[in-house]
N, C-alpha and C positions, 0 to 999 in steps of 0.2 A: 142401749140395745148394741149386740155384736156387730162389728164390721161386716161380716158375712153370716148367712144363714145355713150355708151348707159348704163342706169342703168335699170336692170330688177327686179322688186318687186314681192314677193309673196303677196298674198292678206291676207288671215287669219292669223291672228297674227303678221303680219308686217305693213299692212295698217289700218285694222280694229281689234279692240280688241274681237275676236270672240271666241277663243279657248277655253276659260274656260266655256263660255255658252253652245257652241254647244257640247263639250265633256261632259257636265253634262247631258245634254238631252240624249246623246248617253248611257252614263252610267246608267241613270234611264231605259231606254227601254231594256238594256242588264239584267237589275236587273229583270224586268217584265217576262225575259225569264229563270230567274233561274242562271244568271251569274253574280256574284258579282265583280264589279270593282269600285275602288275609282277613283277620279278625277286623283290622280297621276299614277294609273295604266294606264288609258286611254291615257295619254301623252306618257307614256312608250310604249305602244303598238300599238296604232292606229293614233297617232297624225302625219300628212303629208301625209297620205294614201288617196288613192282614194277611193270613195263608193264602187266601185267593189273589190279592195283588201280589204277592212273591211268585206264586205259580205262573202268573201272566208274565211276569218279568224273566223268569227262566225260560219260558218257551220261547220269547224273543232272542234271548242270548243263545239257546240252542239251535234255533230255527225249527224246532218241532216241540210238542208236548213234553213235559218230564215224564218219566215212568208212571204207570197207573198207580203203583203202591208207594210212590214217593211220601205222600203225606203220612200214611198209616207207618211207614219206617220212620220217619223223622219223629212222629210222636212217640214212638216205642224208644227211640234211641234217647230222645231227649228225657223222656221219663226217668230212664235207668241212670242218666247222667245227673238229673236233678235230686234223684233221690240220695245220692252219695255226697254231692257238692253243694246243694243250695242252702243259702242262708238267708235271714231278713236283712234287707238293707241296714247299714249300720247306723244306729241311732234312731230308727223308725219307733221301736217299741216304747222309748223314753219320751218321743215327741207326741205318740198317741195318749200316753198317759197325761200329757198337760194339755191336749186340745179338749176344750169344753162344749164345742158347737158340734152339731150332727155332722156325720160323714157317710160317705159310701164309695164304691168303686165303679169306674166305667172303663172297660178295656176293648181292644180289639181282638182278645183272645175269646175262646169258647168258655161257658160256664165250667166245663170239666177241668180245662187247664186252671183257671182261676182256683178251683177249689182243691186241686192237687197241689199247686205252689203254695197257696196261703195255708193248706192243711200241713205240709211238709214243715213249715218254717213256724208253726204255732199261732200263725196271725188269723186264722179262719173265723176263730170265735169272736173276733172283734168286727167281723164284717157279714155275719150270718142275716140272710134277708136284705143284704144291702149290695148285692152284685149285679151289675148290669153289664150286658155282653153285647158285642156288635151283631151277634146272631138274632137279636131281638128288634133290630132296626133295618132300614133299607141300605144304608151306604157306610163304609167303614170310615174311620178317620183317613184323611184329613177332612172329611165331612162332620159337620158337627152333630150328626143325629143322635150318636150314643150319648153325648153330653146332655143335649136336650131332653132325651128320654130320661136319663138319671134324674135331672132336675124337675121334670113334670111328675115322675112317679113319686119324688121326694115331696112333692107340693112346695116347691122353691121356685122363685122367678129367676131366670138365668143371670141377670144382673146382681143377684144377691149370692152367687156361687163363685168360690175360689177353686180352680184346678191346680192339681200338682202333677206335673208331665216333665218327662226327661228326653222326649224326643221332638225333631221340629214337626213331625206329622202329627203328633198329640197336641203340641202347642197351638198350630194352626188351626185345629179342630176346636179347641177351646176357645180360641180368639174369634172364630166365625160364630161360635154359640153366643157371644156377647158376655163371656164371663172372663174375671181376672185370671191371669195365667202366671203361676209361680213355676219357673223353669228350673228343675234340679239339674244341674251340670255335674253329673258324676261320670258319665260317659261321654255324652256329646258336648263339644266344646261350647261355652256359653255364648259366644258371638253367633252360633247357629240357633240357639233357642231364641235369644234377641231378635234376630233377623226374621223368625218364624212369627213374631208377634208376643213373646213373653213380657209380661209387664214388670216383673222382678226375677232376678236370678239369684240363686243361692246353692251352695255346694256341702253344706252340711246339714243334716236333718236336725240338729240341735237348733238351728236358727228357724225352723218351720213355725212353731208355736208363735212366737214373736212377729214373724210376717202376718200372721192370721188374726193377730190382737188388734183391737181399737186403736186409730192413732197411728199404727205403723205406716212406714212409706216405702 
């Protein structure tokens, strides 16, 4: 019997190499509001959060709500940036070709965003009918809701799931769901993923099939 019955992937930063692109757009827009953030600051403060959580944080920083069209403008600008810059995470296509157990995606992003980014990178065909969004549940990560929803809809017990995550927020959510967490340390430092509850840390997608195989440690 395989060690795991289901692999649950986060989307941004795990399947599509979008974190630097989208966070740079976000940082530029915050700069236009008078809030100076470097890309490293963005990874520290916003990465892995839902848009609603980010808007709440911006309101605190500004002392007032952000402009009413902030979200729409952000989505339009990120879509333009992604169309020209987005690529799959290095090694993910080769890893998927070697993984033999079922998989799905569980993201803090909306379905439209997942379909856009997976479509632009040619990965959508691998995940048709297997996309689960925070919009389907009550609470975003770091709550475990979207991971538990994905497992339930897939007919797999939480303890039989492995989650591939690249942010402390996502790692915490998966750990709270009672799942094994594989922390992909591409953008976020390994020690932060480990502190958030990751059971295993890796930094090359080529290593993922081995981590999912029976008898791996």
